[in-house]
C-alpha positions in Angstrom: 15.5 -40.1 -83.2 18.4 -37.8 -82.5 19.1 -36.9 -78.8 20.2 -33.5 -77.7 23.3 -33.1 -75.6 21.2 -32.6 -72.5 19.6 -36.0 -72.8 22.8 -37.5 -71.4 22.9 -35.3 -68.4 23.0 -36.9 -65.0 21.4 -40.1 -66.2 21.9 -43.5 -64.6 23.2 -46.3 -66.7 20.7 -48.6 -68.3 21.1 -52.3 -68.6 22.1 -53.4 -72.1 21.0 -56.4 -74.2 23.8 -58.9 -74.7 23.8 -58.5 -78.5 22.8 -55.5 -80.6 20.8 -55.8 -83.8 23.3 -53.9 -85.9 27.0 -54.7 -85.6 29.5 -51.8 -85.8 33.2 -51.7 -86.6 35.5 -50.3 -83.8 39.2 -49.5 -83.9 40.8 -49.6 -80.5 44.2 -48.5 -79.1 44.9 -49.7 -75.6 43.1 -53.1 -75.7 45.3 -54.7 -73.1 44.9 -51.9 -70.6 42.8 -51.8 -67.5 39.9 -50.1 -69.3 40.6 -51.3 -72.8 40.3 -55.0 -71.9 36.9 -54.8 -70.3 35.7 -52.6 -73.2 37.0 -55.1 -75.7 35.2 -58.0 -74.0 32.0 -56.0 -73.7 32.1 -54.8 -77.3 32.6 -58.4 -78.7 29.9 -59.7 -76.4 27.5 -57.1 -77.9 28.2 -58.4 -81.4 30.6 -55.7 -82.6 33.6 -56.1 -84.8 36.8 -54.8 -83.1 40.2 -54.2 -84.7 42.9 -53.7 -82.1 46.5 -52.5 -82.4 48.6 -53.8 -79.6 52.3 -54.5 -78.8 51.5 -58.1 -78.1 48.6 -60.5 -77.3 49.9 -62.1 -74.1 47.6 -60.1 -71.9 44.5 -61.0 -73.8 42.4 -63.9 -72.5 42.2 -66.9 -74.8 38.4 -66.4 -75.2 39.1 -62.9 -76.6 41.9 -63.9 -78.9 39.8 -66.6 -80.5 36.7 -64.5 -80.9 35.6 -64.4 -84.6 34.8 -60.7 -84.5 38.3 -59.7 -83.3 41.1 -58.6 -85.7 44.6 -58.0 -84.3 47.4 -55.9 -85.6 50.7 -55.7 -83.6 53.3 -52.9 -83.4 54.5 -50.0 -81.4 52.7 -46.7 -81.0 55.3 -44.8 -82.9 54.9 -47.0 -86.0 52.5 -44.8 -87.8 52.3 -46.8 -91.0 51.2 -49.9 -89.1 48.5 -48.0 -87.3 47.4 -46.6 -90.7 47.1 -50.2 -92.1 45.0 -51.3 -89.1 42.6 -48.4 -89.5 42.4 -48.8 -93.3 41.5 -52.5 -92.7 39.0 -51.7 -90.0 37.1 -48.9 -91.7 35.8 -48.0 -88.3 32.5 -46.5 -87.3 34.2 -45.3 -84.1 37.8 -44.9 -83.1 38.7 -45.5 -79.5 41.9 -44.5 -77.7 42.2 -46.0 -74.3 45.8 -45.5 -73.5 47.6 -44.3 -70.3 50.9 -42.4 -69.9 51.6 -43.6 -66.4 55.0 -45.2 -67.2 58.1 -43.7 -68.8 58.4 -42.0 -71.2 54.9 -40.8 -70.3 54.0 -40.2 -73.9 51.7 -43.1 -74.8 48.5 -41.1 -75.0 49.8 -38.3 -77.2 51.8 -40.6 -79.4 49.0 -43.0 -80.0 46.5 -40.2 -80.6 48.8 -38.3 -82.9 49.5 -41.3 -85.2 45.8 -42.3 -85.2 44.8 -38.8 -86.3 47.6 -38.8 -88.9 46.3 -42.1 -90.3 42.8 -40.8 -90.5 44.0 -37.7 -92.4 45.8 -39.8 -94.9 43.0 -42.3 -95.4 40.3 -39.6 -95.8 42.6 -37.8 -98.3 42.4 -40.9 -100.6 38.8 -41.7 -99.6 39.9 -45.0 -97.9 37.5 -44.3 -95.1 34.2 -42.3 -94.6 35.0 -38.7 -95.5 32.7 -37.4 -92.7 34.2 -36.6 -89.3 35.0 -39.9 -87.6 33.6 -40.4 -84.1 36.5 -40.4 -81.7 36.2 -41.5 -78.1 39.0 -41.3 -75.5 39.4 -41.1 -71.7 41.1 -38.3 -69.9 40.5 -37.2 -66.3 38.1 -34.8 -64.4 39.8 -31.5 -64.1 41.1 -31.4 -67.7 39.6 -29.4 -70.5 36.7 -27.1 -69.4 36.2 -29.1 -66.2 39.1 -27.4 -64.4 36.9 -24.3 -64.0 34.2 -26.5 -62.3 36.5 -27.4 -59.4 35.7 -24.5 -57.1 35.9 -26.4 -53.8 39.0 -25.5 -51.8 39.7 -29.1 -50.7 39.3 -30.4 -54.2 41.7 -27.9 -55.6 44.3 -28.6 -52.9 43.9 -32.4 -53.4 44.4 -32.2 -57.1 47.3 -29.7 -56.8 49.2 -31.9 -54.3 48.4 -35.1 -56.2 49.5 -33.6 -59.5 52.8 -32.5 -58.1 53.5 -35.8 -56.4 52.1 -38.4 -58.9 50.3 -37.1 -62.0 52.3 -34.2 -63.5 53.7 -36.1 -66.5 50.6 -38.2 -67.3 48.4 -35.1 -67.1 50.8 -33.1 -69.3 50.5 -35.8 -71.9 46.7 -35.7 -71.7 46.8 -32.0 -72.2 49.0 -32.5 -75.3 46.4 -35.0 -76.6 43.5 -32.7 -76.0 45.2 -29.9 -77.9 45.6 -32.1 -80.9 42.1 -33.5 -80.6 40.7 -30.0 -80.5 42.6 -29.1 -83.7 41.4 -32.2 -85.5 37.8 -31.4 -84.5 38.2 -27.8 -85.8 39.4 -29.1 -89.1 36.5 -31.6 -89.4 38.5 -34.7 -89.1 36.8 -36.2 -86.0 33.8 -35.8 -83.7 35.4 -36.2 -80.3 33.9 -37.4 -77.0 36.2 -37.2 -74.0 35.2 -39.3 -70.9 36.3 -37.6 -67.7 36.2 -39.8 -64.6 37.4 -38.7 -61.1 39.2 -41.7 -59.6 39.1 -45.2 -61.1 39.1 -48.7 -59.5 39.0 -52.3 -60.8 35.6 -53.1 -59.4 32.9 -54.8 -61.4 30.6 -53.2 -64.0 27.4 -51.9 -62.5 24.3 -50.3 -63.9 24.2 -47.6 -61.2 26.9 -45.2 -62.3 26.0 -41.7 -63.3 27.2 -39.9 -66.5 26.3 -36.8 -68.5 27.5 -33.6 -70.1 30.3 -32.3 -67.9 28.9 -28.9 -67.1 25.8 -30.4 -65.7 27.6 -33.3 -64.0 29.9 -30.9 -62.1 27.8 -30.9 -58.9 27.9 -34.7 -58.7 31.6 -35.0 -59.4 34.0 -35.2 -56.6 37.8 -35.7 -56.9 37.6 -38.6 -54.4 34.6 -40.3 -56.1 35.4 -43.7 -57.5 33.9 -45.4 -60.5 35.0 -48.8 -61.9 36.9 -49.1 -65.2 34.4 -51.7 -66.3 31.6 -49.3 -65.8 33.5 -46.6 -67.7 34.1 -49.1 -70.5 30.3 -49.7 -70.5 29.7 -46.0 -71.0 32.3 -45.8 -73.8 30.5 -48.6 -75.6 27.1 -47.1 -75.2 28.3 -43.7 -76.4 30.0 -45.2 -79.4 26.8 -47.0 -80.4 24.8 -43.8 -80.1 27.2 -41.6 -82.0 27.6 -44.2 -84.7 23.8 -44.2 -85.2 23.8 -40.5 -85.8 22.9 -39.3 -82.3 24.5 -36.2 -80.9 26.6 -36.8 -77.7 28.5 -34.2 -75.7 32.2 -33.6 -76.3 32.9 -33.6 -72.5 31.3 -36.3 -70.4 31.6 -36.8 -66.7 31.2 -40.2 -65.0 31.0 -41.1 -61.3 29.5 -43.7 -59.0 25.9 -43.0 -57.9 
């Protein structure tokens, strides 16, 4: 049964079975990152096939590298042809971009997204992948996209303004660049995007007590100083991917916070 967008609104996480009955194919950028790695481990544990594109495998645990459902391609984010080969091989049900632009030159998110979308355009042009819009899930930050208008609290606006100037200006600018290209790709029917928008993240354990939902309804629960673990966010990304791949409708903008 298809779920409406509102069905994801302000709902607590539900425990998952260890293995799903129907395996999916995922393509993942950012597999060695602080969110990508827990997502990769959780997806493999759930019985999904995951194709990753990484600079190297040294940051991957031995148990992950040896997993029979993992396929690894190596290269740099600017090497578009290598990304295209990885996606062509994966034939993904869902594409995930879990990159960060926290280090120089602060362009990882937009570069990886651009070359992933470029690959999808080329592959769909020759029917190498499903011609329907590809589910595309990525992580940005609360305050981007439409959620900027939801931050009406004076303290929240001041906190974000100061933090942006001091720490986040270049990473946030790269997220904005990504979102513009994602929006264009959606309008042209290339992808069906879902953007996960956390407030602050930490490296705590995965729990089943976080809250997530369509951003406009989550706005009252979201606070710029609220934390949620990256492992819990990875759990949400996995569940949304499973839902959208099965044909369910999920929101484009999803907030997540601790309960």
